[in-house]
N, C-alpha and C positions, 0 to 999 in steps of 0.2 A: 378766795379769801385774799383780798387785795392788801390788807394790812400786814400780812406775813411775807417777809422777804423771800424771793424766789430761791436763793441759795439755801435758806433754811429748809424749805419744802423739799428741794432736791436731795439734801442730806438726809432728811427724815425718810423719804421714799427710797433711798439707797439702801436702807437697812433691810435685813432679811425679814420676811413677814412675821416670824416668831419673835423678833425683837422690837417690832414697831410699836405695839401698845405701851410697853414699859417706857420707851423713850418719848413717845408722844405725851404721856401723862407727866413725865418729868419736865418736859419743855413747858407744858401748860402750867404746871405748878410754879416754875421759875418765873414765867411771865406774870402770873397772878401775884407772886411775892413782890415783883417790881412795880405793881400797880397798873400793869397793862392788861386790864380786865377783858377788854374787847378782843385783843389778840389771843389771850389765854382761852377764851370761850371758843374762838374759831379753831384753834389748834385742837382743843379737846373734842371737837365734833368730827375731826378727821377720822375716816374709817380705815381700818386695817386693810391694806391692799391684798387683793387676790393674787394667786401665783401668776396668773396671766398678766395682770397689771404690773406686778413686780418685774416680770421678765421684760415688758415693754420699756419700763424706765431704765432697766439695766442695759438694754440695747442703746439707749440714748447716751449712756456713759461710755460704753465700750465700743460701739459702732456708730459714732456720731456722723462720720462721713456717709455711711450707708443709709442712715436714717434721713439725712438731708437729701441725698440722691433720690431716695424713695419719695420724699415730699415734692421735689422738683418734677419727678416723673408723673406724679399725680396732677400737678398743675398743667403739665404739658398735655396730658390726656383730656383734662377738662377743656382746655383751649380748643383742642381738635374737635371735641364733641359739640362745642358751641359754634362751629363753622370754620375751623381752621383748614388750611390747604393740605396739611400732612395727612397721609392715610391713617385711618383710625386703627387698623390692625397693627401697624408698626408701633404706634404709641401705646396700644394695649399690651403688646408683647414686652416692650421696654418696662412698662409699669409692673407687669407680672414678674419679670426677672428680678427687678429691684426688691419686690416683696419676698420672692423666694430666697434671696440672699439673707434677708433679715430673719426669716423663719428658720433657716438652717443655723444661723448664729444663735437664735433663741434656744433651739434644741441643744446646742453645745453648752450654752450657759447653764441651762437647767440640769443637764447631765453632770457638768463640772461641779455644781453646788450640791449634788446629791439629791435633787428633788425628783420624786416620782409623779409626773404630771398625769392628771386624769385624761381620759380619751378626748375630751372636748377642749382641753387647754390650748392646743395649737390653733384651733378654730377661733377661740376667743382672742388670742394674741393677734391673729390676722384681722379680725373685725376691728379691734381697737386701733391697730396701726392704720387701717383704711379709713375708719371714721375720724380719727384725730387729724390725719393728714389732709382730709378733704374739708375740714372745718377750720376756718381761719381763727376762730375764737380759741381753739384748743391746740392748734399747730405749734405755737410757741412753747406750750407746756410739754408737748411731745418732744420737741427738739432739746429742751432743757432737762428732760428726765424727771418731771414733776407732775405727771398726770395723777389725778386723785380718784379717778373712776374709769371703769371700762367704757368703751364706746361701741356703738352699733355701726356696722358697715352701711353706707348709704344705699338707697335703692337703685334699681337699674337705670332709672331716668336721670340720675345724677352722675354715676360712674358705672358704666357697664363693663362686665367681664373682669372685675377686680378681686373678688373674693377668692381666696385660695382654699381649696378643699383640704380637710384634715388628712393625715397619712392614710395609706391604703388600709382597707378593712382587714381584720384578722382572718386567718384561714377558716375560722368557724362561721364567718359570715358569708353569705352567698352573694357574689357580685351580680349586678344586672347584666343579663346576656347582651352581647353587642347588638344582636338583631333587634331586641326590644328597644334598646336605646336609640338605634337608628330610626325605628318606627315612630318613637315619640318625637324625635327631632323633625321628621317629615311632617307629622301632624301639626307641630308648632309652626313650621314654615308655612304650611297651607293656611293656617288661621291668620298668621301675620300678613301674608300676601293678600288674602281675602279682605282683611281690614283696610289695608292700604288702597286696594283697588276700589273698595266701596266708598272711601272718603275722598280720594283724590279728585274725582270729577267735580265735587261740590266745593272744593277749596280754591282759594285764589292762588296765583302763580307762586307766591312765596311759600304757601303751605304745601303746594305740590312738590316744590323743590326740597322742602324740609322732609316730606314723606319719602322722597326718593333717596335722600341722604340717609335717613334712618333705615331704609331697606338695604342700602349698601352696607351700612354698619352691621345690620343683622346678619347679612350673608357672610361678612368677615368673621363674625363671632361663631356662626354655624360651622364655618370651615375649621376654625380653631377647635370647636367642640368635637367635630368629627375626627380630627387628628388625635385629640385626647382619648376618644373612644377606641381608636385603633391601637393606641399605645396601651390602653387598659386591657384590650383583648390579647395583645402580645404578652403582657405581663402575666395574664391569667394562664396562658399556655405554658409559659416558663414555670409557673408555680406547679401546674399539673405534672410537668415533666420531672421537676425536682421531687415531688411527692412520690411519683412512680419509682424514681431511682432510690429514694429512701426506703420504700417498701421492699424493693429487691435487695438492698443492702441488709435490711433486717432479716430477710429470709435466708440470705447466705450466712449471716452470723448465727442464726439458729441451727442451720445445718452443720456449721463448723463446730458448734458446741456439742451437738449430738455425736459427731465423729470423735471429738476429743474425749467425751465421756465413755464411748465404746472402746477407744484405745486404752484409756486408763483402766477400765474393767478387765480388758484382755491382759494387760500387763500384770495386774494384781493376781489374776488366776494363774498366769504363767509362773509368777514368783512363788505362789503357794504350792503349785505342783512341784517345782524344783526343791522347795524345802522338804516336802514329803519324801521325795526320792533320796535326798541327802540323808534324811533320818533313817530310812531303810538301810542305806549303805553303811551307816555307822552301827546299826544294830546287828 
Protein backbone atom coordinates (compact mmCIF):
# COMPACT_ATOMS: atom_id res chain seq x y z
CA UNK A 1 0.00 0.00 0.00
CA UNK A 2 2.13 2.82 -1.34
CA UNK A 3 -0.18 5.62 -0.16
CA UNK A 4 0.34 4.76 3.51
CA UNK A 5 3.53 6.23 5.05
CA UNK A 6 6.11 3.65 6.10
CA UNK A 7 6.34 5.12 9.59
CA UNK A 8 2.59 4.67 10.10
CA UNK A 9 2.77 1.05 9.00
CA UNK A 10 5.74 0.34 11.26
CA UNK A 11 3.91 1.90 14.21
CA UNK A 12 0.79 -0.13 13.49
CA UNK A 13 2.70 -3.41 13.19
CA UNK A 14 4.64 -2.60 16.35
CA UNK A 15 1.45 -3.10 18.35
CA UNK A 16 0.74 -6.40 20.06
CA UNK A 17 -1.47 -8.60 17.87
CA UNK A 18 -4.34 -8.26 20.35
CA UNK A 19 -4.29 -4.46 19.91
CA UNK A 20 -3.87 -4.39 16.13
CA UNK A 21 -7.49 -4.57 14.95
CA UNK A 22 -8.75 -1.79 17.22
CA UNK A 23 -5.99 0.64 16.22
CA UNK A 24 -6.22 -0.30 12.56
CA UNK A 25 -9.95 0.44 12.52
CA UNK A 26 -9.39 3.71 14.38
CA UNK A 27 -6.78 4.81 11.85
CA UNK A 28 -9.02 3.87 8.95
CA UNK A 29 -11.91 5.80 10.46
CA UNK A 30 -9.75 8.90 10.98
CA UNK A 31 -8.48 8.77 7.40
CA UNK A 32 -12.02 8.42 6.13
CA UNK A 33 -13.11 11.39 8.25
CA UNK A 34 -10.34 13.43 6.62
CA UNK A 35 -11.63 12.49 3.19
CA UNK A 36 -8.67 10.22 2.42
CA UNK A 37 -10.91 7.39 1.27
CA UNK A 38 -8.31 5.42 -0.70
CA UNK A 39 -5.86 5.34 2.21
CA UNK A 40 -8.65 4.45 4.64
CA UNK A 41 -9.65 1.50 2.47
CA UNK A 42 -6.05 0.31 2.24
CA UNK A 43 -5.59 0.48 6.02
CA UNK A 44 -8.90 -1.27 6.66
CA UNK A 45 -7.73 -4.20 4.49
CA UNK A 46 -4.60 -4.80 6.53
CA UNK A 47 -4.69 -8.19 8.22
CA UNK A 48 -3.95 -8.76 11.87
CA UNK A 49 -0.35 -10.05 12.06
CA UNK A 50 0.34 -13.58 13.17
CA UNK A 51 2.57 -14.08 16.18
CA UNK A 52 5.44 -15.07 13.86
CA UNK A 53 5.04 -11.92 11.75
CA UNK A 54 4.79 -9.74 14.86
CA UNK A 55 8.05 -11.26 16.16
CA UNK A 56 9.85 -10.57 12.86
CA UNK A 57 8.80 -6.90 12.91
CA UNK A 58 9.83 -6.70 16.58
CA UNK A 59 13.29 -7.98 15.58
CA UNK A 60 13.63 -5.10 13.11
CA UNK A 61 12.93 -2.62 15.92
CA UNK A 62 15.05 -4.23 18.64
CA UNK A 63 17.78 -5.98 16.64
CA UNK A 64 18.18 -3.67 13.64
CA UNK A 65 21.91 -4.34 13.31
CA UNK A 66 21.46 -8.11 13.45
CA UNK A 67 18.65 -7.98 10.85
CA UNK A 68 20.83 -5.91 8.52
CA UNK A 69 23.78 -8.27 9.04
CA UNK A 70 21.50 -11.18 8.19
CA UNK A 71 20.37 -9.46 4.97
CA UNK A 72 23.98 -8.77 3.99
CA UNK A 73 24.95 -12.39 4.69
CA UNK A 74 22.09 -13.46 2.43
CA UNK A 75 23.43 -11.25 -0.39
CA UNK A 76 26.90 -12.66 0.12
CA UNK A 77 25.65 -16.23 -0.17
CA UNK A 78 23.66 -15.43 -3.30
CA UNK A 79 26.76 -13.92 -4.93
CA UNK A 80 28.78 -17.02 -4.08
CA UNK A 81 26.11 -19.29 -5.53
CA UNK A 82 26.09 -17.27 -8.73
CA UNK A 83 29.77 -17.99 -9.30
CA UNK A 84 31.73 -16.08 -6.69
CA UNK A 85 35.22 -17.16 -5.72
CA UNK A 86 34.47 -17.53 -2.01
CA UNK A 87 33.82 -21.09 -0.73
CA UNK A 88 30.10 -21.72 -0.51
CA UNK A 89 30.43 -23.53 2.83
CA UNK A 90 31.86 -20.43 4.52
CA UNK A 91 29.13 -18.16 3.19
CA UNK A 92 26.48 -20.71 4.16
CA UNK A 93 27.80 -20.99 7.72
CA UNK A 94 27.98 -17.20 8.10
CA UNK A 95 24.40 -16.90 6.86
CA UNK A 96 23.22 -19.64 9.22
CA UNK A 97 24.96 -18.04 12.21
CA UNK A 98 23.29 -14.70 11.45
CA UNK A 99 19.90 -16.40 11.31
CA UNK A 100 20.58 -18.27 14.57
CA UNK A 101 21.23 -14.93 16.29
CA UNK A 102 17.85 -13.60 15.14
CA UNK A 103 15.96 -16.75 16.12
CA UNK A 104 17.43 -16.67 19.63
CA UNK A 105 16.48 -13.00 19.89
CA UNK A 106 12.94 -13.81 18.71
CA UNK A 107 12.66 -16.52 21.38
CA UNK A 108 13.68 -13.97 24.01
CA UNK A 109 11.20 -11.36 22.76
CA UNK A 110 8.30 -13.82 22.77
CA UNK A 111 9.18 -15.06 26.25
CA UNK A 112 9.57 -11.52 27.57
CA UNK A 113 6.14 -10.52 26.25
CA UNK A 114 4.52 -13.59 27.76
CA UNK A 115 3.57 -15.26 24.49
CA UNK A 116 3.22 -19.03 24.33
CA UNK A 117 4.28 -19.78 20.77
CA UNK A 118 2.92 -22.77 18.86
CA UNK A 119 5.38 -25.49 17.87
CA UNK A 120 5.74 -24.19 14.30
CA UNK A 121 6.06 -20.48 15.16
CA UNK A 122 9.87 -20.55 15.18
CA UNK A 123 9.91 -22.24 11.77
CA UNK A 124 7.55 -19.60 10.36
CA UNK A 125 9.75 -16.83 11.78
CA UNK A 126 12.76 -18.44 10.08
CA UNK A 127 10.91 -18.80 6.76
CA UNK A 128 9.74 -15.18 6.85
CA UNK A 129 13.23 -13.86 7.62
CA UNK A 130 14.77 -15.95 4.84
CA UNK A 131 12.08 -15.15 2.28
CA UNK A 132 12.00 -11.42 2.98
CA UNK A 133 15.79 -11.04 3.00
CA UNK A 134 16.13 -12.89 -0.31
CA UNK A 135 13.47 -10.79 -2.06
CA UNK A 136 14.47 -7.20 -2.84
CA UNK A 137 10.82 -6.17 -3.04
CA UNK A 138 10.24 -7.02 0.63
CA UNK A 139 13.72 -6.50 2.11
CA UNK A 140 13.10 -2.82 2.86
CA UNK A 141 9.88 -3.68 4.68
CA UNK A 142 11.81 -6.28 6.68
CA UNK A 143 14.51 -3.78 7.68
CA UNK A 144 11.91 -1.17 8.65
CA UNK A 145 9.74 -3.56 10.65
CA UNK A 146 6.62 -3.19 8.54
CA UNK A 147 6.11 -6.57 6.90
CA UNK A 148 2.41 -7.16 6.39
CA UNK A 149 2.46 -10.89 5.68
CA UNK A 150 4.58 -13.95 6.30
CA UNK A 151 6.96 -15.16 3.62
CA UNK A 152 8.03 -18.55 2.35
CA UNK A 153 11.67 -19.55 2.33
CA UNK A 154 13.06 -19.73 -1.24
CA UNK A 155 13.77 -23.10 -2.80
CA UNK A 156 17.10 -24.91 -2.86
CA UNK A 157 17.97 -23.49 -6.25
CA UNK A 158 17.79 -19.92 -4.93
CA UNK A 159 19.43 -20.21 -1.53
CA UNK A 160 20.64 -23.61 -0.38
CA UNK A 161 21.09 -24.61 3.22
CA UNK A 162 19.35 -21.54 4.71
CA UNK A 163 16.29 -22.79 6.46
CA UNK A 164 16.75 -23.33 10.18
CA UNK A 165 14.98 -26.29 11.68
CA UNK A 166 12.57 -25.76 14.60
CA UNK A 167 13.77 -26.60 18.11
CA UNK A 168 14.55 -30.20 18.99
CA UNK A 169 11.53 -32.49 19.18
CA UNK A 170 9.92 -33.19 22.52
CA UNK A 171 10.96 -36.34 24.32
CA UNK A 172 7.69 -38.00 23.33
CA UNK A 173 8.72 -37.83 19.68
CA UNK A 174 11.10 -40.43 18.30
CA UNK A 175 14.19 -38.96 16.58
CA UNK A 176 15.37 -40.44 13.30
CA UNK A 177 18.13 -42.97 14.11
CA UNK A 178 21.52 -41.66 12.93
CA UNK A 179 22.14 -44.76 10.84
CA UNK A 180 18.87 -44.20 8.94
CA UNK A 181 19.75 -40.56 8.34
CA UNK A 182 23.19 -41.53 7.03
CA UNK A 183 21.64 -44.10 4.71
CA UNK A 184 19.24 -41.48 3.31
CA UNK A 185 22.12 -39.07 2.76
CA UNK A 186 24.11 -41.73 0.91
CA UNK A 187 21.12 -42.47 -1.31
CA UNK A 188 20.67 -38.77 -2.10
CA UNK A 189 24.37 -38.41 -2.89
CA UNK A 190 24.25 -41.41 -5.22
CA UNK A 191 21.24 -39.98 -7.08
CA UNK A 192 22.84 -36.52 -7.38
CA UNK A 193 26.13 -37.94 -8.66
CA UNK A 194 24.34 -40.17 -11.16
CA UNK A 195 22.40 -37.16 -12.46
CA UNK A 196 25.55 -35.06 -12.84
CA UNK A 197 27.41 -37.92 -14.52
CA UNK A 198 24.52 -38.53 -16.92
CA UNK A 199 24.17 -34.90 -17.99
CA UNK A 200 27.76 -33.69 -17.98
CA UNK A 201 28.96 -35.45 -21.20
CA UNK A 202 26.13 -33.91 -23.18
CA UNK A 203 26.62 -30.38 -21.86
CA UNK A 204 28.94 -27.69 -23.20
CA UNK A 205 31.99 -26.66 -21.19
CA UNK A 206 30.16 -23.94 -19.28
CA UNK A 207 27.42 -26.36 -18.26
CA UNK A 208 29.98 -28.96 -17.17
CA UNK A 209 31.75 -26.38 -15.04
CA UNK A 210 28.42 -25.36 -13.53
CA UNK A 211 27.60 -29.00 -12.80
CA UNK A 212 30.97 -29.48 -11.12
CA UNK A 213 30.41 -26.36 -9.01
CA UNK A 214 26.99 -27.60 -7.98
CA UNK A 215 28.51 -30.96 -7.07
CA UNK A 216 31.10 -29.21 -4.88
CA UNK A 217 28.37 -27.20 -3.18
CA UNK A 218 26.36 -30.37 -2.65
CA UNK A 219 29.35 -32.07 -1.02
CA UNK A 220 29.84 -29.07 1.28
CA UNK A 221 26.19 -29.19 2.30
CA UNK A 222 26.39 -32.95 2.82
CA UNK A 223 29.39 -32.47 5.10
CA UNK A 224 27.46 -29.91 7.12
CA UNK A 225 24.44 -32.23 7.28
CA UNK A 226 26.60 -35.09 8.51
CA UNK A 227 28.02 -32.85 11.24
CA UNK A 228 24.50 -31.91 12.31
CA UNK A 229 23.54 -35.60 12.33
CA UNK A 230 26.49 -36.39 14.60
CA UNK A 231 25.50 -33.54 16.90
CA UNK A 232 21.93 -34.85 17.01
CA UNK A 233 23.16 -38.35 17.86
CA UNK A 234 25.29 -36.94 20.68
CA UNK A 235 22.34 -34.96 22.00
CA UNK A 236 20.17 -38.08 21.90
CA UNK A 237 22.75 -39.95 23.98
CA UNK A 238 22.83 -37.12 26.52
CA UNK A 239 19.03 -37.19 26.75
CA UNK A 240 19.08 -40.96 27.33
CA UNK A 241 21.67 -40.60 30.07
CA UNK A 242 19.68 -37.85 31.77
CA UNK A 243 16.52 -39.94 31.57
CA UNK A 244 18.38 -42.87 33.16
CA UNK A 245 19.66 -40.62 35.94
CA UNK A 246 16.15 -39.29 36.51
CA UNK A 247 14.74 -42.83 36.79
CA UNK A 248 17.46 -43.75 39.30
CA UNK A 249 16.81 -40.61 41.34
CA UNK A 250 13.09 -41.38 41.44
CA UNK A 251 13.84 -44.94 42.59
CA UNK A 252 16.08 -43.63 45.39
CA UNK A 253 13.41 -41.15 46.44
CA UNK A 254 10.80 -43.93 46.63
CA UNK A 255 13.14 -46.06 48.75
CA UNK A 256 13.83 -43.14 51.07
CA UNK A 257 10.10 -42.50 51.48
CA UNK A 258 9.54 -46.16 52.38
CA UNK A 259 12.37 -46.03 54.91
CA UNK A 260 10.99 -42.83 56.41
CA UNK A 261 7.49 -44.33 56.72
CA UNK A 262 8.92 -47.44 58.41
CA UNK A 263 10.92 -45.32 60.86
CA UNK A 264 7.87 -43.21 61.68
CA UNK A 265 5.78 -46.34 62.29
CA UNK A 266 8.47 -47.79 64.55
CA UNK A 267 8.65 -44.55 66.51
CA UNK A 268 4.87 -44.51 66.98
CA UNK A 269 4.86 -48.08 68.24
CA UNK A 270 7.73 -47.35 70.65
CA UNK A 271 5.91 -44.33 72.02
CA UNK A 272 2.69 -46.30 72.50
CA UNK A 273 4.60 -49.07 74.28
CA UNK A 274 6.27 -46.54 76.60
CA UNK A 275 2.89 -44.98 77.40
CA UNK A 276 1.45 -48.39 78.32
CA UNK A 277 4.39 -49.13 80.63
CA UNK A 278 4.06 -45.73 82.29
CA UNK A 279 0.36 -46.37 82.85
CA UNK A 280 1.09 -49.72 84.54
CA UNK A 281 3.69 -48.14 86.82
CA UNK A 282 1.23 -45.45 87.89
CA UNK A 283 -1.42 -48.05 88.56
